[in-house]
N, C-alpha and C positions, 0 to 999 in steps of 0.2 A: 429609289426613294429614302429621303432622310429619315432619320431616327426619330426626329419631332415629329415629320408628318406623320409616320408608321403609328406613333404612339397615339397621337389625336384619332386617327382612324379608328385603332382600336378600342379606345375610350366609347367612341361612337356607335362600335358594334356592341360594347358591353352594354349600354344603353338601352340599346334595341333589343338584344335579348333579354333583358330584364325587364321590359315593357310586356313581351310576348311571355314570360312565364308568368308576370303579375297577372296578366289576363287568365291565362290558365287558372292559376292560385283562386282567383276571384271566381271562377265557373266551376272550380272541382273541390274546393274546401268545404268542410263541414261548419253549421255556424253554432257548434258545441261550444261550452265552457270549456277552457284547456285545462285538464286535470294537474295538479302540482306533483312534481316529481319527487319523488324522496332521494336524498343524497348518497349516492352509491359509495361502498366502501371499496377503497381504491387498492389495487392489487400492489403489494410490496416491491421497492425497488431490489436490484441485487445486480452483481457482478455475474456474467455468463460462468457456468463452471462445468466444461464437459467432462464427462466422465474418465475417472484415471483409468487408463487403459490396463494397468499391472495389477491389480485388484479386484474382488469381486463388487461389482459395481451395483450395487441395489440401493437404488434412491426412492423415498416415500414421494407420491405424487401430491398433488395440493388436495389431500384428503385425509380422512381418518383410516389409520390401518386396519381396521376390521370392519367386517360388513354388521349391519344391523342383526338382531336375532330373528325379527320377522320382515318380511317384506310386504311392500304395497303397491299398488299400479293404478293404470288409469283408469277410470271407469268404464270406457269402451271398452277396453280389453276385459275388465273384470264380466262383464256382461257377454263376452265370447267364452269366457270360461264357464260362466254358469249354465250356458246353452250346450257346453259341451265341444266346441268348436276350438278350443284352447287349451292346455294343459294348465296346473295352476302355475302361479310365476315363479314360485321357489322352482318348478322345473325346467323354467325357462331360462334362468339364470345359471351362472357357472358358481362353482362352489366358492370360488374367492372374486366376487364381482370387484371391479376400480369403482372404489368408494369416493366421489366427487366434494370437495368444499364450497358450497353455494358462495358467490360471490358479497349478496345482501342478506339472502333470506330463503329459507327454505319455498320453494316455488309452489304454483297451481296447475292442475293439469288441463290442458284445453288450447284451443285457439287455431289459426292459421297462421302462420308466416308469411306475410306477403314480401316479395321480392322482385325486383326487374332484371331481365336479362339482355345483353345486348349481340341479339340473333339466335338462333336455335342453339349453337353449338355452347354458348356461354352456358348453357344450364348443364352441362356437363362437369362444369365446376363441383356440382354435388359430390362428384366421386374424390376429389381432392380435399377442398376447403371445407366441406360440410360434413366429413367424415373421419378424415386423419386419422384412420385406421391403420397405425404401422405399429409397428411392434413396441417401440418406445416412441417419446413426445418430447416437444420442448414445450413448457410453459408459458403462460400470457406474455411474459416480459423475456422471454428466451433466456433466463437467469439460469435454468438448468434442464438436464435430462432425466426423465423420469419415466417408471413402467407405464404401459398402454395395453396393446392386445397381450403382450406379455406381462406375467406378474414380478417377476424379476429376472435378471441376467448375470452373467460372470464373465470374467476375460482371465485367460491364462494369463502365468507370469511373464511369457515373453511377447505376450501380446499379438498373437497369432491366433489364437481358438476364442471363437464366443459362443457363449451355450444361452440359450434362451428359454423360459420354463412357461409354457402356456397356461390359460387360465382352464383348469378340467372343468368340462361340462359345458363349454360356451359353445352357442348353436349359431348357424347360419340363418337367414330371416326366415328360411321355409322350415327349423327346427331341426334339421339333421344335424350331427355333431362336427364339431369345428375342432380338428385334431391336427397333430404332426405328419398326417396322410398326406392332407392337403398341401403342405409345403414342400413334402416328397414329390408330388406331382407337379408342383410350379418348379421344381429344380431338374427332378429328372425327364420329365415328358414336354415341359415348354422349353426352360432355358436351353437345355440339352439337345435340345431336337432343331435340326438345322432348317428345316422349312419355317418352321415358327419364328427363330432365333439365329438368324444368319451370322449374326456377328455376338460375342458373349459380350454381355454390358461391362464397360470400360470400369465404372467405380465398383464392381466386384473383381478385379484383378489389380495385384500388385507387383508391381515389375513385371510386366505383360502375362503373370500366371494366374486364372483363374480360380476361384473360389471352389470348394466343395462342400456341399450343405449335406449332411446326413441327418435322418431319424433317429434320437435315441432310445425314445420310447413315445407312446401314444402323446404325450402332451412335453415333451424335451426335443429342440433341434440344436444341432450345432454347424456354423459356420468354422471351417479351418483354411487359412491363408498361408500360402508355401514361407511366410516370414511374416512379421509383425505389420499391422496396420492401425495407424495413429487417429484415421480419420472413422473408420468404420461404426463407432457408436452414433458419430454424429451424423453419418450418412443414413443410417436406419432408421433415425428419429426424424427423417426429414419427408421432402417430397420424393425422394431417390424411393424410400422403403416402403412409401405407401401401394403401389401397385403389387407388391407382392403379396398381399394378403387378399387380391382378388381373384382367387383361382379355386373356388369349390368342386374337388375333384368329383364328387357325386353326379354334379351337372354337367361339367365341362368334358367329362371322359366319353360321353355319349358322342361328343365330337370330333373323337381323337383316333387316329386308326391302328393304336396299339390295344383299344378297347370295343372297337367298332369295324364293321367291314367295310374296306375302302371302296367298294360298289356303293353301299347305302351311303357314304357321306358325298362321294359324287355325285348321285341323284339328288342330295338334300341341297348341296350346294347349287346345281343346275336349277333346281328348282325355286332357288333364292336369288338367280341371276348371278351366283358368285363364278370366280372362275376355278377355285380348287379347294381343297379341304381346309388348308391352313387360312385361307380368307373366311371361310364359315365358321372355323374355331374363333376368329377375332370378331367376327360380327356377333357371335353368340356371347363373348365374353365383355363386348364393350357395353358403357355405361347406358345406352340406349334399348337394350334389349332388358325388359321389365320381368323377363321369366328368370334371370340369372340371380343365384341368392348372394345376400351379401351380408358385411357385418357393418352398415352404417347407421345413424340414429334413424334415419328415414330412407324408406328406399322408394325410387320412382315406380308410379302405376299409370302415367301418363306423360307420355315425351313428346317432342316437336316431331313432326309437324304440328300434332295436335297441341293446342296453347290455350291457356296457360298449362305449363308442365305442372304436374303435383307430386309430392313425395309423401307417403303415408308413415307414419311411426311404424319402426320395428319393432315387433311384440316379442322379438328375443334377444334384445340390446341387453349388452353386459355390465351398463354402468348403472350405480345407484348413488342417492343422496345418502347424507350422514344419518337420514332417519330410514333408509333403507326402501326409499320410493323409487321403483325403477325409471330409469329416463329414456329417453326425453320428454319433458313435461308437455311441449308442445305437440299437439295431433299431427299436423301436416306443414308441409311448405307450400307456396304456390309462388310459381316464376311467371309473371307477365313477360313476354318477349317482345321486344322494340328494336328498332333497326338503327337507331341513332342515339347518341349519348343524350342530345341536348331532351328529348322524348323522358329518357329516364329521368331525369333530371326536373324536368316537368313534373313528373310524378312525386318526387320525392320531396319537392316542394309543397306541392299538393297535400301532403299528408297522406298520399297513396302507398307508402312502404312504410312498414313496421319499424325495419332495422337493418340498414346496410351501410357499406363501406365502399364495397367493389362499383367502381367506374364514377364514383363522387370526386369531384376533384377541388381542391381547395381554391381553385379559380373562382367558384361558386359561393365560396364561403360567406361573403356579403350577403348574397342572395339567401343563404340558407337562414341566418341571423334575422334577416327582416322579416322572412315569412314563418320563422318557429312558431309564435304563437297561434296563428291563423291555422297550422297545418298540426297542431299538438304534437310537437316533438321538441327534442331538445338535441342542439350539434354537439359532436364528441369528437376530440382529435385523440387518434393513436400516434405513435412513431414510426412513420416510414423506415424501413431499412435500406436507406438510399443515401451513400456517402454523398453523390452526387445528380441531381435529376438531370440535369445537360451535362455529358462527361465527351471532352474532345479526345477523337482518337488519332492519332498522328500515324501514317501509315509508313511502317519502318523499312518494307518490302517493296516500295513503289516501283513500277517498271521504268521509269524515268531514272537514269541512274544518277543525275544530279541531284533530282528532290529526295529521292534515297538517302542520299548521303547526307543531306539536310536533315530529313527526320531523325537519321539515326544517330545524330552528333548531339550530345546529351547538353549542351550548353544552348543550342536551339531551340529545343524542348524548354529549357528551364526560363530563357526569354519571352518565349512568346506566354507562359503561365504568368510570369511578371508585369505582361503588360496587360492583364486584366484588369479591370476594377471591378471586384466580384460584389462590392457593396451597391455599387450601379446597378447592376446586373439583378442583385435581389430586389431592390428599391423597384425598379422599372417593371421586370418582368415576373417577379415572384410577389409583389404587392407587401414587400418587406416581410414575408412568413417563415423564409429560410434561412439559414446561417452561411454566409460567404466562407469557403473552406477549399483546400486539396482535394483529390480522390484519394479517400481513405474510408478506415472503415467506421463503424458506431462508436462513440464512445463505452456503450456497454459491451464491448467485444473484449474479451482478454489480450487479444493482440495489439490494442492502441495505443497511441503514445499522441500528446498533443501535438508534438513535433512533426506529426504526420498531417496534421489537418494545417498547417502553418506552413510546410516547405513550399516555398517560391510563390507563395499563394498572397502575397501583399503586393499592392499594384504601386508599382517601383518603376516607371516607362525609363527614367534617367539610367537606371541601371541595366533593362533591358538592352537600350540602344546600345549601351556600352559593351556589354556580353556580344551581339551580333556583330558590331564592329570588331571586334578582338579575334571572330571566326572568320573574319574578313570578307564578309557583307557590307563593304564600305561603298560601292557602287551606287550610283542613284540614276534613274532613267529622268525624262521630262517633266515628271508629276511630282519627283522628289520621292518615289518608291525606289526600295532597295532592287538591284539585279541578282541574278544567280551568278554563281561562280564562271558561267559558262558565258555569261554577258546578255543572257536575254532577261526579259522582265522575270522575275520571282512573284508569282501568283499562286496563291494556295484556295483550292475549291473546298468548300466545306459542304458536304453533303449531308443531307438528313430528311426522313419522315417525319410527317408531325403526327406522335404517335402519343407519348405519354407526357409532355407538358407543352411550356410557352415557347418551343424551339425554334421556331420562327422569329420570334420576338429576341431571343438569345441571340442567335448569329447574327441578325443584324446589328446589334450592341457590340458583339465581339470583333466584326468587321468594321466598325466605326472606330473601336478603342484602339484595334493593331494599327492605323492610321499612325497613332502618334509614336510610333516605333519603325513606320516606314515600312510596316507589311502589309502588301495589297492581298485581302481576303474577299472572296465572292461567295454568295449563299448560293444554292442548289437544293431546291424542294424537291422529292421526288415520292412519288406511289411507292408505300411500304415493299411492295414485290419487287419494283427496280433494284429500291435500295438494299433489299436483302441479297438479289442475285448480284448485284456489284460487290456487295462487300463479299459474298462467299467467292468470289474471283481471285480475290485478295489482293491484288497488283494494280487495281484499276483506281482506287480511290485515294485522293490527297489526304484528306482528313475527315473523318466523319463522326457522328452524333449517336449516342445511345444513353439511354439511362443506366445509372451505376447502382444496381441494387443487390442483395444477396450480401450486403456489408455487415450481419451480425453472425454468419456463418461464412466467412470468404472463401474458406479452403475447400469447402464441398463442391462449388463450382466455381471453379477460380478465374471467373470470365476477367478479372480487372485487376490481376495482381501477376499473370503471366501473358506477356504478348504472344497472340495466338491468333487461328485463323478462326474468324465468326463465331467465335463463343456465343456473342450478340451477332445481329444481323452486319455489325461492323467488324472489319480486322485491322489488327496492328500488326501483326507477323507471321502472315501465312505461311511463307517457306521455311522457317525457323520452326513453326509450330508441326507443320509437316515432318519436318527432320526428326523432331523429338517424339513424335506420336508412331514413325515408323520405324523408330530406332536407327536412324541415317538412310534407310533404303530410298527414299523420297525427299524432296525439299532440298534447303541448304543448312549447311552449318552454323550454328546460331553465333553470334558475337558474344565475347567472354561475358558480357553483365548480362544479356539474355541467357545465356548458358548457365549462370549462376543462380538465375531465377529459378531455371527448371530443375537445377540439383538441390535447391533449398527446398522446393517443392517436393522433390522426391524423398526428401528426409523426413518432411511433415508426413506422407502418407506410410513410411516406415518406421515413425516414431514407437518407442518402447514403453512411454510414459508419458504423462500429462506436462509435466516440467521439460520431458526433450521437445515433445510438438510444440510447446509455448515458445521455446527458444528459437527455434526455426521458423516458426513461423513471424515471429516478431522482427528477425531480422532479414524475412522476405519481406514485411512490411517496409524496414528502414531503408532496402533496395529501392523500392518501388516510390520512396518519397523522394529518394535522390534523383532518380534517373527520370520521374516525372514521363513514363510510359503511357500516361494517361492523364489528362489534365482537367481537372475539377471544376466547379464553377460555384453552385450554389446546392446544399445539401440539407439533411433532417428537416426535411418538410414534413408538415402534419398529415396524417391520413385521415380525412373528414370524412363524418360519418352522420347520419340522420338516425334516430331514434326515438319511437314512440314515447309518450311520458309514461304510460302502461305496461311497457315492453322493458322488463328488469332482469336484473343479473348479469348486465353487461357492463366490464369494468371501465372504469375510466380510464385506466393505463394497461396499454400493451403494445407491443413491437407488430407493425404489419409486416408480412413478408410474404414471397411464394414458398420459400423454402420450410419457412414452420406453419405452413398451410391455414393461415390466417383467414377467418376468423376461427378455424377450426382449435387452434391455440389458446384460444379464451374458454374452452368447454363450453360449446354452445348448447350442449344438452341441458345444461341448468339454465338456460335463457325461460323466460314465462311470462305471461301476461297477468299482471297484477288486476283483479276486479274493482 
């Protein structure tokens, strides 16, 4: 199918979808006057500043440093206190609660936040994106790391010891104390238990040696590595650090053989139709267990298969605003559950969603704008932390020796990149809303240089042809396409699963553009399960596609800076990565360039100062820009959201990324409904 025909068909389908959604809006939208929004106060912009490992890293959050003299609470909680069913608010808060500066104004209590989930398991995002309950956290724009569950932290001069000071008097959602004993339980009874944790988490190791965590006193804990760990402060502030706060000892110990009789646990597991005690433990610790205490702003009281799912305000939540009002302002969250993303967008367009960015795509942006007045909402755009939405992954370890040698040739990858007209891809597939660029980090990232985004990203088919000729690909077949060095037709199959972008359109355009440099490329769309399976195999795919996210904090999960095995469902250098991960016991010794990348990453992990970390990280980014192990297309796209006019304190600017738990990084506790 020609690209011209495909685009016409795509436009036709888009019109059809708009008609369907338009009908739904007519049926669902309320005929009430649209309230006028007040202008939100934009969050300040700044360059991300990772904490300095060689000094005590005590950084103030977006808040006032001292709590108010008197605390207030939601009217519903005040009634429970009056009835003797809850202790006074002063007894429910820690002695030093986290004080949050509201984006626009001090909020009002009340209301139900309506959202939509895609499938039952999507409700589970409450434990990540709607809690952000890690020791430290990133701010809305990712410009700095600040205290969170921990009120402050210190790092030893050699960068190997990290001490965190917890909030005295902090409590779980059932009112029980949250102390260092819970952390000791997590480390000693979960992480060090081989049944519960067969493999020690890689991110908690340096040079293969695991961290040792210890309780200093009731409200102080220490992590000690055998050598410096330049990334630990960043990691503990992201998705990696969130699960560590989900282990209430007083509750979960009843499902652990150290504290309960093995025969009793076996019976409980059998009664729950589970195979063993550790399956029972994880079942009771999981987000779907409404009985497990949490430290989240809202705790689930109704979970799938019962829908809608409901989460109610945590009466023991540990944040307040600058006037001493206990957060969150909003009473509860309600998650409707649908099976398809189109139905979610129907609800959003019809005004049935109060605030949501997740699963709302910029592809529907014109439709959101068109129906904003009827739906009673405003359309907002945060910054996606995607260096490239559609990122091409050449397979350096292909099982075909001839194709492998080509993919491992730097000039071949560079030529393929020069053969892409990214401006055309942006205009056709992304409606002009992105930025044509090479695979590189966000401009806000301290390791970014403009040259990284520009490296081999200019559309220059003449130069690309010259480079391909220079490496010996001069022979052509009867169709004028290049032959491989062994005389066979050179064909690159581009595999993808249509998941997080208009990848079918992008691949069609790429195949068309590469004809100009006499490279035959064929698209191959697959179900996500099959695509993942082939990517994990490591040596099967010629070239594959995945989104390039995590580009604000690229070193924490370096999926796109180290050629590796299936960090995403796609693989670039599976055999090299196996060698690196196992210390040479399996896989194949990397090429010198790939080995250099691994060495630089090791330097980042063991950096003893922020300057040392930044230096090694930039060198790693320089190497990536030259090697083009990952070929970017279009990035810096907006993350589109719909927010009702009366739903306030949502910042106009924020970075949206999995690792910083968006929207949690915007302090969703201070969102509120304005009367």
